Structure formats: C-alpha cells, structure tokens
C-alpha positions in Angstrom: 116.1 50.7 149.0 118.1 49.4 146.1 121.8 50.6 146.0 123.9 51.2 142.9 127.5 52.2 142.3 126.2 54.5 139.5 122.9 55.9 138.5 122.7 57.5 135.0 119.7 59.7 134.4 119.0 59.9 130.7 119.5 57.3 128.0 120.5 59.5 125.1 123.9 59.3 123.5 125.9 60.5 126.5 123.9 58.6 129.1 123.9 55.4 127.2 127.6 55.6 126.6 128.2 56.3 130.3 126.2 53.3 131.4 127.9 50.9 129.0 131.4 52.2 130.1 130.5 51.6 133.7 129.9 47.9 133.0 133.6 47.7 131.9 134.5 48.6 135.5 132.1 45.9 136.8 130.0 48.5 138.6 126.3 48.0 139.4 124.6 50.5 137.2 121.0 51.9 136.9 120.0 53.7 133.7 116.8 55.7 133.8 115.0 57.2 130.8 111.6 58.9 130.9 110.9 58.9 127.1 112.8 57.0 124.5 116.2 55.2 124.5 118.5 57.1 122.2 117.2 60.6 123.1 117.0 63.4 120.6 120.2 62.3 119.0 118.3 59.5 117.4 114.6 60.3 117.5 114.3 64.0 116.4 117.9 65.3 116.2 121.1 64.3 114.5 120.1 61.0 112.9 116.7 62.1 111.6 117.8 65.5 110.3 120.9 64.0 108.6 118.8 61.3 107.0 116.6 64.1 105.6 119.9 65.8 104.4 121.1 62.7 102.6 117.8 62.2 100.8 117.8 65.9 99.9 121.4 65.7 98.6 120.4 62.8 96.4 117.5 64.7 95.0 119.6 67.8 94.3 122.3 65.7 92.6 119.6 63.9 90.5 118.1 67.3 89.4 121.6 68.6 88.5 122.1 65.7 86.1 118.6 65.5 84.5 120.0 66.5 81.0 122.2 63.4 81.1 119.0 61.2 81.4 116.8 63.4 79.1 114.3 63.7 82.0 112.1 66.4 83.5 112.5 67.5 87.1 110.5 65.0 89.3 108.0 65.9 92.0 109.1 64.2 95.2 106.6 62.4 97.4 106.9 63.9 100.9 105.2 60.9 102.6 107.7 58.4 101.0 110.7 60.5 102.1 109.3 61.0 105.6 108.7 57.2 105.8 112.3 56.6 104.8 113.5 58.9 107.6 111.3 57.1 110.1 112.7 53.8 109.0 116.3 55.0 109.7 115.3 56.2 113.2 113.4 53.0 113.9 116.5 50.9 112.9 118.8 52.7 115.2 116.3 52.8 118.1 115.6 49.1 117.7 119.3 48.3 117.7 119.8 50.2 121.0 116.7 48.6 122.6 117.6 45.1 121.4 121.1 45.6 122.8 119.5 46.5 126.2 117.3 43.4 126.1 120.1 41.1 125.2 122.2 42.5 128.0 119.8 40.8 130.4 121.0 37.4 129.1 124.7 38.4 129.0 127.5 38.3 131.6 126.5 41.9 132.4 123.0 41.0 133.5 123.7 41.3 137.2 125.3 44.7 136.7 122.8 46.6 134.5 119.3 47.7 135.4 117.1 49.8 133.2 114.0 51.7 134.5 111.5 53.8 132.6 110.4 56.9 134.5 111.1 60.4 135.6 114.0 60.8 138.0 114.5 63.5 140.6 117.4 63.9 143.0 116.0 64.3 146.6 119.4 64.3 148.2 123.1 63.9 147.2 122.6 60.1 147.0 118.9 59.4 146.8 116.8 59.5 143.6 113.1 59.2 143.3 111.7 57.6 140.1 108.2 58.2 139.0 106.3 56.1 136.5 102.7 56.9 136.4 101.3 56.5 139.9 104.3 54.4 140.9 107.1 55.9 143.1 110.3 54.3 144.2 113.6 55.5 145.7 117.1 54.2 145.0 120.5 55.0 146.5 123.5 55.9 144.3 127.1 56.2 145.3 127.6 58.3 142.1 125.2 60.0 139.7 125.6 61.1 136.1 123.1 63.6 134.8 122.5 63.2 131.0 119.1 64.6 130.3 119.9 66.4 127.1 118.3 69.5 125.7 115.3 70.7 123.8 114.7 73.5 121.2 114.8 77.0 122.6 111.5 78.8 122.4 111.2 82.6 121.8 108.2 83.6 123.9 107.2 86.4 121.5 106.7 83.9 118.6 103.5 81.9 118.2 105.2 78.5 118.2 102.5 75.8 117.9 104.6 73.0 116.2 102.2 72.9 113.3 102.6 76.2 111.5 105.4 77.9 113.5 107.7 75.1 114.5 111.0 74.1 116.1 113.1 71.1 115.1 110.7 69.0 117.1 107.8 69.8 114.8 109.4 70.4 111.4 109.7 66.7 110.5 106.0 66.0 111.4 104.6 68.0 108.5 102.3 66.3 106.0 103.8 67.8 102.9 106.5 70.0 101.6 105.4 73.6 102.3 105.4 75.9 99.3 107.3 78.4 101.4 109.2 78.4 104.7 110.9 81.1 106.7 113.7 80.0 109.0 114.5 82.2 112.1 118.2 81.7 112.9 121.1 81.4 110.5 123.2 79.1 112.7 124.0 75.5 112.0 120.5 74.1 112.5 118.8 76.8 110.5 121.3 76.6 107.6 121.1 72.8 107.6 117.3 72.8 107.3 117.5 75.6 104.6 119.8 73.2 102.7 117.5 70.3 103.1 114.3 72.0 101.9 115.9 73.8 99.1 117.5 70.6 97.9 114.1 69.0 97.2 113.3 72.0 95.1 109.6 72.2 96.2 109.9 74.9 98.9 110.9 78.6 98.6 113.1 79.1 101.7 113.6 82.4 103.5 116.5 82.7 106.0 116.6 85.5 108.5 120.1 86.6 109.5 120.7 89.5 111.9 124.2 89.9 110.6 125.7 90.6 107.2 126.4 86.9 106.7 125.3 83.5 107.9 127.3 81.3 110.3 129.1 84.2 112.0 131.5 81.9 113.8 132.8 80.5 110.5 135.6 81.8 108.2 134.4 84.2 105.5 135.8 82.1 102.6 133.8 79.1 103.8 130.6 81.2 104.2 131.0 82.7 100.7 130.7 79.2 99.1 127.7 78.2 101.3 125.8 81.4 100.7 126.4 81.3 96.9 125.0 77.8 96.7 122.1 78.7 98.9 121.1 81.7 96.7 121.7 79.7 93.5 119.2 77.1 94.8 116.6 79.8 95.4 117.1 80.6 99.1 116.3 84.2 100.0 118.7 85.4 102.7 117.5 88.3 104.7 120.8 89.9 105.8 121.1 92.6 108.5 117.6 92.1 109.5 115.6 91.9 112.8 112.4 90.1 113.2 109.9 92.7 114.5 106.7 90.6 114.3 105.5 87.1 113.5 101.8 86.1 113.5 99.7 83.2 112.3 97.0 84.6 109.9 94.5 82.4 108.0 96.7 79.4 108.7 99.8 81.0 107.3 102.7 83.0 108.7 103.1 86.7 108.3 106.4 88.2 109.5 107.8 91.7 109.5 111.5 92.6 109.2 113.4 95.7 110.1 116.7 96.2 108.3 119.8 98.0 109.6 119.0 101.0 107.3 115.7 101.5 109.1 113.5 100.0 106.3 110.8 97.5 107.0 109.2 94.8 104.9 106.3 92.3 105.4 106.4 88.7 104.1 103.8 85.9 103.9 104.8 82.2 103.9 103.2 78.9 104.6 105.3 77.7 107.5 108.0 78.9 109.9 110.9 77.2 111.6 112.5 78.7 114.7 116.1 77.5 115.0 117.7 79.7 117.7 119.6 77.1 119.7 118.7 74.6 122.4 117.9 74.7 126.1 119.3 72.2 128.7 116.7 69.9 130.4 117.4 70.4 134.1 114.1 71.8 135.4 112.6 69.7 138.3 115.7 67.5 138.2 116.8 68.0 141.8 115.5 69.4 145.1 116.8 72.6 146.4 118.8 70.8 149.0 121.1 69.3 146.3 122.2 72.8 145.1 123.9 72.1 141.8 125.3 75.2 140.3 123.9 76.3 136.9 124.4 79.1 134.5 122.4 80.5 131.6 124.0 77.9 129.3 123.5 74.8 131.5 125.0 73.0 134.5 128.4 74.2 135.4 131.0 71.4 135.5 134.7 71.0 136.0 135.9 68.2 133.8 132.4 66.7 133.9 132.2 67.0 137.7 129.6 69.4 139.3 130.1 71.3 142.5 128.5 68.3 144.3 131.4 65.9 144.5 129.6 62.7 143.5 127.3 64.2 140.8 128.5 64.5 137.2 126.9 66.2 134.2 127.5 65.3 130.5 126.1 66.1 127.1 123.8 68.9 126.2 122.8 69.6 129.8 126.2 71.2 130.4 127.6 74.5 129.1 130.1 72.6 126.9 129.7 71.8 123.2 126.3 70.3 122.2 127.2 67.5 119.8 126.5 63.7 119.9 130.1 62.8 119.7 131.0 65.2 122.5 128.2 63.9 124.7 129.4 60.3 124.2 133.0 61.3 124.9 132.0 63.1 128.1 129.8 60.2 129.3 132.6 57.7 129.0 135.1 60.1 130.5 133.0 60.8 133.5 132.8 57.1 134.3 136.6 56.7 133.9 137.1 59.7 136.3 134.7 58.1 138.8 136.0 54.6 138.8 139.4 54.8 137.3 142.1 57.2 136.2 141.8 58.7 132.6 144.9 58.5 130.6 144.5 62.2 129.6 142.3 65.1 130.6 139.2 65.6 128.6 140.0 67.8 125.6 137.9 69.5 123.0 140.6 70.7 120.6 140.6 67.6 118.5 136.9 67.1 118.2 135.7 66.8 114.6 132.6 68.6 113.5 130.4 68.4 110.4 127.9 71.0 109.0 125.5 69.3 106.6 125.2 72.0 104.1 125.8 72.3 100.3 128.6 71.3 100.2 129.3 69.7 103.5 131.7 71.5 105.8 134.0 69.5 108.2 136.5 70.8 110.7 138.7 70.0 113.6 140.7 72.4 115.9 140.9 76.1 115.2 139.6 78.0 112.2 141.1 81.4 111.3 138.5 83.4 113.3 139.2 81.5 116.5 143.0 81.7 116.0 142.8 85.4 115.6 140.6 85.8 118.7 143.2 83.9 120.6 146.0 86.1 119.2 147.8 83.1 117.7 150.2 83.7 114.8 149.8 81.0 112.2 150.5 79.8 108.7 147.6 78.8 106.6 147.5 76.9 103.3 144.6 76.3 101.1 144.1 73.9 98.1 141.2 74.0 95.7 139.2 70.8 95.1 140.0 71.1 91.4 143.5 70.0 92.3 142.3 66.7 93.8 141.8 63.7 91.4 139.0 62.2 93.6 137.0 65.5 93.3 137.5 65.5 89.5 136.3 61.9 89.3 133.2 62.8 91.3 132.6 65.6 88.8 132.3 68.1 91.6 135.3 70.2 92.2 133.6 72.9 94.3 135.4 73.4 97.6 138.8 73.6 99.2 141.0 72.4 102.0 142.4 74.8 104.5 145.1 73.8 107.0 146.4 76.0 109.9 149.7 75.4 111.7 151.8 77.2 114.2 154.0 80.0 112.7 157.3 78.5 113.8 159.7 75.7 112.8 157.6 73.0 114.5 154.5 73.8 112.5 152.2 72.0 114.9 148.7 71.5 113.5 146.2 74.0 114.9 143.2 73.2 112.7 141.8 71.9 109.5 138.7 73.0 107.5 137.3 71.2 104.5 134.4 72.3 102.4 133.4 70.0 99.6 132.3 66.5 98.7 133.5 63.8 101.2 134.8 66.5 103.5 134.0 64.6 106.7 135.9 61.4 105.6 139.2 63.2 105.7 139.4 64.5 109.2 140.5 61.8 111.6 144.3 61.6 110.9 144.6 65.4 111.5 142.4 65.1 114.7 144.7 62.4 116.0 147.8 64.5 115.4 146.2 67.5 117.1 145.5 65.4 120.2 149.1 64.2 120.2 150.4 67.8 119.8 152.3 66.8 116.7 153.6 68.6 113.7 152.9 68.0 110.1 155.8 65.7 109.1 153.8 62.6 109.9 151.3 63.5 107.1 153.8 64.6 104.5 155.1 61.1 103.4 152.0 59.0 104.3 150.9 56.8 101.4 147.3 57.8 100.9 144.8 55.8 98.9 144.3 57.1 95.3 142.2 58.8 94.4 141.0 60.2 97.7 140.3 63.6 99.3 143.0 63.0 101.9 145.6 63.4 99.1 144.6 67.0 99.2 145.6 67.3 102.8 149.0 65.7 102.0 149.5 68.3 99.3 148.7 71.1 101.8 151.4 69.7 104.1 153.9 69.5 101.3 153.2 73.1 100.4 154.1 74.1 103.9 157.3 72.1 103.7 158.2 73.7 100.3 158.0 70.4 98.4 154.5 70.3 96.9 153.7 68.8 93.5 151.9 72.0 92.5 153.6 75.4 93.2 151.4 78.1 94.7 152.9 81.0 92.7 152.2 79.1 89.5 148.6 78.1 90.5 147.2 81.3 91.9 143.6 81.1 92.7 143.9 77.3 93.2 146.6 77.2 95.9 147.8 79.7 98.5 150.3 79.6 101.4 150.3 82.6 103.8 151.5 83.6 107.2 149.4 85.7 109.7 151.4 87.8 112.1 149.2 89.9 114.4 146.6 90.1 111.7 148.9 90.9 108.8 148.9 88.4 106.0 152.0 87.7 103.8 152.3 85.1 101.0 155.0 82.4 101.5 156.9 81.9 98.3 159.0 78.8 97.6 
C-alpha cells in the first residue's frame, strides 16, 4: 500500500492550492480528482460566469454608445459568445493541467502524485480510489477534503437542465432565450439577471421573496442595483412566493402568490434556479470515520474536523463559499498540519465582488452586519461624480462607503464600493483591516492619478476633517455620519 504524508481529495481551487503548498514543505502528496482539474471554479462556476459577465458588460456599454457611432443595436450571436467563454475556460484548465504535467519533470516530481478517480475514506488513514473497474487503497498520515459543492436542487421544481436549469445547465443553452425567470435573488441569481439583460435579447424575470433583492446588502447599494436592473428591462417580482412551476409545451409556466394574497401566472421560455449550493460529501467516507456535519456542510475548527488528521476546506465546509476563500483555507490547512501559521485564519479581511451593474466590491463589515453586531461606527460616503477617474470613464454612477470604529482610533471596519473599477480599489483597505490598523496610513498615501483609490483617500480625509471637498457644501455627493445604537447624526467640520 502506497503511503503519503498528505492526500488531498478534490483538485478544485482549494484542493489544488493545498497540494501545491504541501510541496513547499517537501511532503509526499497525492492529489485525487474524479472529474476535471480546476473544479467548478473554472469549468462551470466563477471563471465561466464572469467571462459571460465581461462580454455582457461590453455589449451593454456598446449599446449605450450607439448614437456616438450612428449605429443600430446589434443582434449578438449566442454561439460566438458561448465559444469565447469556452475558450476562456479551456485556457485556464490547460494551464493547470500543463502545470501538473511539467511537475513530473521538476524537482517536485518525487513528491507529487496525481490520480484520477473517486475517493472514499474507509478509515481514518486509508482511502480507496475507484477508477472504472480498478480499485486501489492508499495510506495517508493526513487528509484534506476539498470536494466542493454543486447547485442546490428544489425537489418541487422540474429541473431538467434544459428548460428548468441550475448554473450547471444555463451556459449550455443553444441560443438566448426570449424570456427567462430566475428563482432566487441572491448573488448568483442577480449576476445571471445582469448577464442576460446586458445582451438585450432576453426578458428577465427575478423572483424575490422579500421587498428587495440581496437582503444581506446595505439598502443604498441595493437601490442602485435595482434601479439599473429595472432600467434594463428586468421584472423584479417583490414580496412573492413561488407556488408552482411546470414545463408545458416546452416552456415554463409559473405561479406566484404575493404578500397581499394576490396570485399571478406567467409563461416564459426558460427558468434558472439559483438558490445556493450544496456541499459534496455524500459517499465520501464510511460510517466508521464519523466526521461531523451540519446542514451547511462539514463542521470544522480552523479547517480541522473532529477527526484529528482530517481537514476540510472550500465549499464542502460551512464557511464562506468563494474561490479565494477556498484557496486560502487550503493553504492554511497545510501550514497548520506541517508548520505553524503566522496568524490564525481570519475572514474579516476577505475581499468580495458581486458582478452586477455596476459591480459591487467589499471587504469587512457593511452597515447591516455592523448593526447586527451592535457596533457603533462612523460612516463616510463619497459619490463617484467627485472622482476624476470616474468622470474620465464617462460613468459616474456609484459611490464609496467607508466604515470605521466610532472612537479616536478610527480603525477600519469595512469598505463598500459600487461602481466602475470597484474591485481594483480594495486591497490596501483589506491589508489594513488584517493589521487592525486605523485610517492614518491611507490619508497621506500618494495615489496614482486619476484612479478610483483617490476616492478612498478623500473618504479618509473627510473622517480626519481635512478633505478637499467639504460634506456640508456638497450635500448629496458626500456625507459623514456617526451611528450610535442605531441613531445617525451628521458630522460637521
């Protein structure tokens, strides 16, 4: 029986990162994958959907400027766009696979082994690998589970991945549907609503059980996103409950019941069910292994499960399901097994992006989460129209919002940006949050000009009472407030 210092099950973003980090410790490592290297993060998840978003954004921007070119609105070729997305996925997948092949001729060749197959833990240290009729067992001193997740199914809905689809099927269509209903107004649902409305060839319906989409997000952010959605033709079904969905004559008929008791029936060409993801841990271990699980996934303590030598990372756990988080957890688990991490794994400084119109990026707390934690804070906002780079881009829709502690230290609690290039402005603030620093470091930084980060600097200067623009003279563009136990008060300088 082959013996390894570490066996990693799953070669998606978190498992791949874990295996590569183990090589830095000169540990004999086995990486097992039953499907495709890269996992959903590459093949039918983050990379593919964001490529669709980029192409949709380009299409929407072109349509917006048609008058400038004296052109009529074009009809986009679905097959061409789909092929471009496939090329992006193939590029990344080929890079990962080529890296694995070249590892066999590198100084790490004696350390890394890759096996294709389905893995199952038969004991705390033994793993059975199945590939067709072939079976083999290996021994692992340590194990990392990184088998990812899949779209969550609602059993009452007729999901066939052709007419009623999840994110696994939506990108396999043969043409733009003339109409599409999306069940779920969270991040995935809203991103796909943005994508299809951006091409301008699909009437999108979005079902929202609450009075607004993205219920975890601050209201001022949501107002901008909702307004843009409705301006692009998206029909948002607010305060609605899906009573029934059926496939009739190759189309989708669905019935909604509203909070006021009223009901309405709609007929569309396709449906997308976007109600979250489910961790892949079925059939992963025998009963004798007894790893604790919850409804959300494998329970872990700082990536370690209740079985001391078995770790869990990425979407299979009950933590945040993001590619960057999975990679972070994979690397951290290896450092915990074979070394001593410099600091405990923390999620407070993880940057996030929602690929909407416009994009929304954030790090740390937003106002909703700060209030839920009963944290008093100061919050400053600055409209994009005050930022030269946004003016140069001819798109000043959006704003920057910075939260700090309501004390003399003014430690950074969180940052939210909605607008063009939002995601490019996060990392300096993320670093300061991880260092538990205040805002002084940002105040006198020399930022490139023109850039969106200059807006963050102006926010900091507002908090310090030395901004270029004064909030009381630029009402509606700038604001600076305190929140004490839910009571807001303007700060005047």
